[in-house]
N, C-alpha and C positions, 0 to 999 in steps of 0.2 A: 504493500500500500504506500501511496504518497501522502504524507502529511502536509497540509497547507496551514502555515501559522502566520497570523497577522494581528496587530492590535485593533481594538474597536474603532479607533480613529481612522483606520485604513480599511474598514470593512468593505467599502465599495470596490476598491482595487482588489482586495482579497477575493471577493465573490467573482469578479471577472477572471481572475487567474484560475480559480477553482473550476469555473465553467470551461476555460480554455484547455486545462489539463484533462478534464473529463471528455472533451471532444476527441482527445487523442488516446486516452488509456481506458475509457469507459467510466461510467458513473460510480462503479463499485471500487475503483482503484485510486481515487483521489478524495480525501476527506479533510475537513478542517480539524485542526488539533489545537489544544491549549498550550500555553507556554510551558507548563510543568511537564507536558508529555515529551518535551525535547530531551529530557533525561529519564523520565519514567515511561517505559513501554514505547520508546521512540521507534518509529518505522525506519526502514533502511534508506528511504529517500524523503527529504524534507524540502519544502519550498517556503522561504521566508519573504514576506511581502512588506517592504518598508518597516522592517523591524527596528524598534527603538534601541538606543545605546544601552539601556538597562538590560537588554536581552543578550548582550555580548557574551557573558560567561556561559550562559546556557548553550549558545551556538558553538562556542569554542569547545565546550565539553562534548557536544554532539559530534563534532568533527574529529576530535582527538581522543575522546574517552577520558581525558583529564586524569589518567593514572588510577582510576577507580575500578579497573577490571572490566569496564564496559567497552573498551576499544574494539572496534570491528570496522571493516570497510563500509563506508557509507557515501551517499551523494547528497550534497547540499546545493540548492539553487537559491540565490539571493536576487530579488528584484527590487530596484530602487536603492534606498539608503543602506549603506553598509555600517552596521553597529561598530562603535569606535574601537573597542578592544579586538574584535574580530578583524577589523581593518588593519590594526597594528600587526596582528599575527600574520596576515597575508601580505604585508608591506604595501598596503593600499593607502594612498594619501589623498584625503578629500579636500575640497576647496569650494568656495561659493561660485555659482554660475556667473559668468561675465554679463554685465548689463546689456551689452550690445547683441547678445545672442537672440534676444526677442525679435529684433528686426531681421537678423540673419536666418531665423527659422521660418520666415514667411515667404511665399512665392508670389510673384506677379501673376495676374490673370493671363491665360493663354490666348493669343490671337488665333484666328481661324487658320488652320493648316500648320500650326506650330505648337510646341510644348514649352512650358516654363517650369522652373524649379527653384527652390530656395538656395541661397548661398551656403547654408549649413546642410551638411549631409553626414551620413555614417559610411565609413570606408573600412571594409574588412581586409585583414591581412592573411598571410599564409597559414596561420594557425587555424583559421576557420575550416580548412580542409580536414582537420582532425575530426570535425563533427559533420562532415558531408557538405560543408559550405564552399564558397568560392570567393574570388576577389570582387565581392558585391559592392555596388555604390547605391545607397538608398538615401535620396534627399529627405529632409525633414518634411517637406511639403512639395508636391508637384501637381501641375494641371495639364490636361490635354484638351479641355473644352472650358472656356471662360475661367471662372474660379470655382468649378463644381466637380469635374470628373478627373480622376487619376486612372488612366487606362492600364497602368501596371498593377493596380489592385490594392495597394497597401494604404494604411491610414496616415495620420499626421503625427509627428513628434513635436510636442509643444515645449515652450520655455516660459510657461505661465503659472507654475506651481500646482497644476492639476495632476490627476493620476496618469494623464497621457503625456506628461512632460518629463524632461530629464530631472533626475534627483539632485545631482551635484556635479561639479567639475572635479574629476578624480584622476590621479595617476596610479598606474599599476606597474609591476615589473615588466620590462619589455618582453620577456619570454612568456608572460601570461596573457598579453593583450590579444584579444580576438578581433576587436574593431575599435576605431577611434572616431571622434567627432572632428570633422574638418570644416573650415569656412573658406570658401573660394580656393579650395584645394590645400590649404595650410592646416596641418594638424593642430588641434587645440587641447584635447584631453581624451581620456578613455571612455568608451561606450560599452564594451563587453570584455570579459576576461574569463580565463579558464586556468585553474590551479590544480595541481596535485598536492594536497596538504596532508602529510603523514600517510595514513592508509586510506584517506578519503579523497574524493574529487569535489571541487567547488566551481560552480558556474555562476557568473554575475552579469546582469544587464542593468544599465543605468536608467531605469524607468520603473515605477511601481507596478505597472501591468506587464512589464517585459515586452517581448515582441509579439504579443498575442494577436495583433492586427496585421501581420506581415508574413511574407514567405520565410522570413528569418526564424519563425517558430520551428522550422525544420531542425535547426541546431538544438533546440530544447528537446525535441523528440529523439534525436540521435544521442544526445547526452544521456537521456533516460534509458533508451533501449539497447545501446551498443557501446558506449564509451568505456574503454578498459574492461571489456566483458570477462577477461580472464582473471581479474582481481577485484572488481567492484560489482555491487548488486545492480541488476538490470530490471527494467520494467517493460513488459510487452506493450507495443503501440499498434493499434488497429490502423491499417493503411486506408487512406482516403480513395485509393484506386481499387476498383474491383479486381479480384484475383485473376491473373492470367494476362493482364494488360499493363503496358508501361505508360499509358496516357489515357485520360478520360476527358471528353469534351462535350459540353452542352451549350445550346444557343437558342435564341428566340427572337421574335419580333414583338415589340410592345405596341399594341394597336390603340394609340391615343386618339387618332382622328379618323382612321379608316381601317377596314378589315380586308375587304375584297382585293385591294391593291397589293396585298401580300402575295397574290397568286403567281406572278412571274418568278419571284425569288423562290417560292415553294417548289415550282416546277424545276428550277435549277437544282435545288437540293434533292428532289426526286431522281434527277438524272445522275447525281453524284452518289446516290444511295445513303444520304445523311438524314436522320430524323429531323423533324421540324416542329416548332412549338409557337403558339400564338398566345399572348397575354392580352385579354380583351377588356377594354373600358366599355362597359355595357350600354352607355348611351349611344354608342355606334349601332346597337341593334335596333334602335328606333327608326333607322333609315332602311329603305328598301335595298335589297341586294347584298346585305351584309351577313346573312346567315348560312348560305349554301356552302361557302368555303369551310366553315367550321364543321359541318356535317361530313363533308368529303374528307377533311383532314382526319377526323375521328373514325372513319370507316376502317382504318387499319391502326389499331391502338398501339402497335409496336413501333409505328413510324410517325405518329402524330400525337400532339397533346395540346389541350386548351387550359389556360389558367385564368384566374380573375385578375384584372387590373383595376379593380374597384368599380363602384357604380357611377361616381361623378368625377373621378381623378382629382379629388380635393387635396391640396397640400397638407402634409402631415396627417393624412387620413381623417381630415376634418377637425383635428385639434384636441380630441379627447377619446377616452376609452369608448364612450357611448356611440360617438359617430363612427369610430372604426368598426365597432361591432355591427352597426347598421349597414355601413358601406359593404363590409364583407358578406354579410348575410344576404342582402338584397342582390348583390352582384352574382353570388353563387346561385340564387334562385332563378335569376333571369337566364344565366348561361345553361343551367340544366333544362330549363323550359325550352330553350332554343335548340339544344343538341340532344337531349335525352340522356346525357352522361353527367354524373355528379362531378363537381369541381372540388378538388382537395387542396390545391395550392394556390397561392396568390403572389403577385408581384407588386411591390410598393410603388405608388405614384411618385415620380421624381426620385425614386429610390430612397425617399425619406421613410425611416423605419423606427420611430420612437418606441420605447418599451411599452407604453400604454396601448399602442396600436397592435403590437404583437399579442398582448394579453387579450385584446378584443377579438382578434382573429382566432386565437385558440378557443375562446368561448363561443365563437360562431361556428365552430366545427372544423376549421381548417387544420391540416396536418403540417403546414409549414409555409414559409414565405421567402422570397428572393428580394434582395435590396442591396444597400450598401453604397455609400458615396463619401468621398473624403470631406465634403463640405459640412456634414452634420452627422449626428447619431454615431459617434465613434464606437460605441459598444456593439453595434451591429457588424462592424468590419472585423471579421474573424478569419484567422488563417485557415481554419478547418470548419467545414460545415457541421452542424449539429445543434444541440440544445443551447439556448442562451441563458445567462444568469437570471435566476428568478422565475423561469418558466418550467412547467411540469414536463415530465417525459412524454414523448409522442409528438411534440411540436418541434420542427427543425428549421433552422435558418441557413441560408447560403448567400455569401457575398459574391456578387458578380458585377464588378465595376468597369469592365472592359466594354466600351461603347464603340462599335464599328460603324462610324458615321463618316460621310464625306467631309464634314467639318473637321474631323480629326485626322484625315489623311495628310501626311506631311507634304509640304510644297517642295521641299528640297530633298534630294537623295531618294531612298526607297520610300514610297508613300506609306507602305505597310510596316515600316521598321518598328514602330512602337508596339503594334499588335503581335508581331513575331517575337519581340522581346518579352511581352506579357506571357505568351505561350512558353517560351524558353524557361522563364522563371518557374512556371507551374510544372513543367516537365522535369526540371532539375530538383524540385522539392516534393515530388509525388502529390501534386495538388490537382483536384478536380477543377478544370478550367471552364469558365462560363463567359460568354460574350453576347451582346445584344445589338439590335438595330430596330428601326421603325418602318412600317409601311408608309409609302408616300400618301399625301393628302392633297386636296386642291390648294391648301394654304402653304404647305411646307414640304420640302424634299430633303431636309436634314443634311444639306450640303452636297448631295449627289447631283451631278450634272444631268444624269438620266438613269433609267433602269439598267441599261446595258453596262454602264460604268460601275454601278453598284454590284450587279451580279458578277462582273469580272473580279472585283475586289474580294468578294466572298469566296469565289472559286480559287483565287490565288492563295488566300489564307488557309483554306482547307487543304489545298495541295501542299503548302508548306508544312502543316502539321502532320500530314500523312508521310511526308518525306523525312521529317525529324524523328518521329516515333517508329519503333519497330512493330508494336502491336497497339495501335490507337483504338479506342472505343468511343464512338459517337452515340450520344444518348439524347432523347428529348427530355425536356425539363421534368416531367412527371417521373420518368424512369430514374433520372439522376437523384431527385429528391427522395424517391422511394428507397434507393440504395442508402443514401445518407441517413434516412430514418431507421432503417434496419440496423445500420452500423451504430447509431446512437442508442439503440435498445439492447444491443449485445452487451454482455457483461464478462469482464475478465475477473476470475476468482482465483484466490491463492489459498492453498491448504498445505501445511507442512513444507513450505518452500517450493511447491509445484504450482504452476499456473495452468489454468484451463479457460477456454472461452465457452460461455453458455449463450446460446442463440435465443432470440425471442420465440415464444411459443408459436406465433403465427408469423412466418417470414413475410416481409413486405416487399421483397425483391427477389427475382430469380438469380441475381448475380451472387457470386461468392465473395466472402471476405478474405483478405490477406492479413497476416500479422507479422510484424518485425520484432525480433527478439534475439539478442546476443549476436547481432551482425548477420542474421539470416532472415529471409523473407519467405514465408511458407503459407500455404492455404490453410484456412481455419477448418479444422475438423471438430465439430461440436463435442465437448467433453474430453477430448484427447489432450494429454499432457503436452505442454510445449517444451521442447528440448533447448 
């Protein structure tokens, strides 16, 4: 089990970290623990979230055993503040964040056909390869469309004292540094580090929530599941890719203003043998000629899916739990009446996904929601799909921030370069990749010159992904979310040092789960001991 320890003053960050861990290791293998459990009945792996200085002795004793006969190999992850005595033990030197970091952390708005990013960024070094990373460059904030979308998918690192901000300006031993903060390419201080401390391993990220909103979460998973497997305890991680595939891709069109105009692109996807999804704003159904494509799409449920895109496309789901509940319920009713098929998943309007809206959707009977945008609702931007903090089992979320629009095609160089990079990051980190577009309307073409140009861009991206991956799996959105839901309901259990995976009673997907443990990736066989 992984114990997650945090003071009451950091409960919000602690709950987000707990949810992120559970999305990787299942709900049964990450639990909150009290401070006193760091020495009494301490688990083999502990995650400390913004732990106060007063907890230093407990954490040092956890790592070292403190000469009391309890010394054994362990793993400790520290997110945010490093308690003072533990810092001294690890030769970690804290300092206050520079005042100018606030401006450096923000990005200008992106002009059409260009990207923009903050002067401040995270730069990974060679040590990241130890945890399956690379020489990644992750700006604190970046945009591909105005000041809203980051097509590379991750959230924003702030410098405002929030749980999404850096904790402190710290220096660590050069041999321990995983990543550093740079401003205009010049190194400033450490962002992440990895130590071998006595018989234990310690991983640190300079943020109370760690990298839970970024592809960098892969480093946490690798630390848990494989780091020094010959000497340190390891925790199984459920892969976000279905077993037997090295990439998983899902896509959709959000029908904000039209539905039928999706037909040419759907026909292109049919030629390519790629499943197709439509998320429908149901006011479109009030107009003639908008129903038939939905019925045709759902004639083959393996190749087509329809999701709700709300009843009125109201910002923030109308602003309250009650309006979100009503929006979701009314939209589902209208779509089922039009198609004869129940709607189980939703897509957030404007990708705005506040927590009250997710609770409203769950109570309206939905099994999950797609959203996520760097501009707002940072808690929805999660590295892995699955349950969100504060929501019950059975409701899943998936962040899909990659918007394949003509407005986002680069004017210089390869127009698709950003979209290819987005897939490359997903491919390198075993991440289920999702992207979106919109059907044309009489009012708006989303930056595309015409349908032929749009179809060509989609075909090029699909060809790139098929060329990059050895065994790519293309899924419509309902199949992708069904798999994530099954994964979220699976349970890793440990008994006498042996791990097994218990599958949900009623499987919600025909796809198989894979599990990563001690450097190997194997198919989940329910109840069978992991080696």
